[in-house]
C-alpha positions, 0 to 999 in steps of 0.5 A: 231672394238674392240681393244685388249690388250696384247694378248699372240698370237698377236706377232705370229700372226703379220706375219699372219695378212692377209689371203693369200687366199684373199689378200697379205701384200706385196703391195707397199706404195701408195705414191704421185709422188713427189720429196723429198730431200731424194729421190735417186731412179728415173725412166726416161720415154719418150713418144717414146722409148730410143732405137732410140737414142744412149746409149752413147748420152743418158749417156752423156746427163745425165752426162752433166745435173746433173753430174755422177750418181751412176746407170743408168740401162734399165728397162724391160718396156723400161724406164731408172732407175737412182740412184743419188749420192746426194741430189743436183742431186735429185733437179736438176732432178726436172727441167729436161724436155728434153734430147738428143732431147727426151721429158722426164719425171722424177718420183721417184721410187714407192718403193725404196724411201721409207722404212717400219718399225714396232713399238708397243705402247700400248698407241697408241691403241685408237689413230687413224692412221690419228692423228698418221700420222699428228703428225709424218710428221716431222719424215718423216712418210708418211703413218700409217697402224694398224696391225689387226687380225681376231678372231672368225669372228671379226677383232681386232686391235693390238698395232702394227703399220706399218710406212712407211718413205719417206726415203730409210734408216729406222730410228732406233726409232721415238718419238710419243709425249713423247713415245720413239718407237723403229723401227724394219724392217717390213718383208712382206709376199712373193708375191704370184699370185692369178691367177697361185698361184706361188710366185715372181709376182702379178696377173696384170703381170701373164701370166699363166693360172688360177689355183685353189689354193686348188687342183692345177688344172687348169680351176676352182676357189677354192671357190667351190673346194672340191677336195683333197689339193695339192700345186702348188709350192711343190706338197705337201698335202696342199693348195697353200696358206698354211704357212707350205709350204716349198716353202712359208717358203723359199720365206719368208727367201728370203724376210727377207734377201732381206730387212735387207741386202738391196739386190735385189731379185735375189741376196737374193735368191742366198744368201739363196740358198748357205747356205741352205743344200742339201735335204736329207743331214744333216748339220753334214755330210756335214761339218764332215771330213773323217779320214782314218787309215792305221794300220792293226790289225791281230786276231791270232785265225784266222791265225795260222801263225800269232801266230808263228810270233807274236813276230816279227810283229809289234803290233798296238795299237788303240788310238782313232778313228782317230790315231794309234801308232805302238810299235817297234818289240821285237827281242830276242838275240840268244845264239851265238850273246850273246857270241860274244857280251860278247867276244868283251867286254872281248877283250876290257877289255883285251886291257885296262889291257895290256895298264897298264902293266910295262914299261919293256914290249916292244912295239912289244908285245903290237902290238902282242896282238892288232892284235890277235883274240878272241880265242887267247885272251882266251888263254891269260887268262891262267897263265904265268911265270913272265916276269922277268924270261922269259926275262933272259931265253931269254938272256941265250939262245944261 
């Protein structure tokens, strides 16, 4: 096998390292069924069935044997799924052979107790995977697989390695001799059934009919098919194994969320579905807010009456597309109102002047002037004889 060094398209082809038409890279790591201190997930099996025994009795038997566990769940196969809380409980399961009058077998879960990551090291390009595994066992590496690509009919090795660790937690880095290699999560391609061509299960558990991966028709294989391409999943004009299929892209994102956030497949699907915009609606339109303005603008040229009352009606000035400001109406004062207002001012001025008259005037005169109307005040402005003369005449009169 010819090695390839620093090819610019290697990183882009990591995702497509295997042809979906022939195989899938979502296969589970084939590990020996042995206990390890880091194992946390187990399968509890029995030759008969757990349905014949009370669930309360089974739970009490597990608790009395190893203590309270994190999770007990019945699987579709009828077996029980256990998640222990500590390494001590994991060791105690090794000696468990009988429970609630049932013979039981405990095996580690085939995938949940393992994690897979990718490292890239050009110095390991010519080193065999067996040698790498042998020298990294102390770092809980139990399997090493090299990523290969196909070019011009030849299979080429790359510097990228998939490491399987016998621990649920993926380490941040590993050491290969004197090389420091950061570990990034390995995101496998979506699992597609080679029988019905749909995602989420394999051919071994498929209940569907054999379907052509090229034309999506039932009853023949894709090897001899020359019909027009049609996808089983999205009904698009491409094959069912196309990487441009919207369903394949969605399943890839679900797989990434599942691995990075350590979620189950249904939980990851709900997360992706909640943040995926509705088809035919953009993100901007989905998040925009609608603003409604209640201001009305009237065109004077189209309404003759509006021109006559334009000075009385409020005018609306549009500031922007969201707000508007209304100016108060301008009311012209009539001539009568101006005269009346000037009379009131004169009345006030006259009253202030009267308060400054000599002290020889009586209080009764002040009261008369204070109760007079505006017209009598106008007469008060005419010249009068002196107050002393008028008083003498008043005394002289019999």
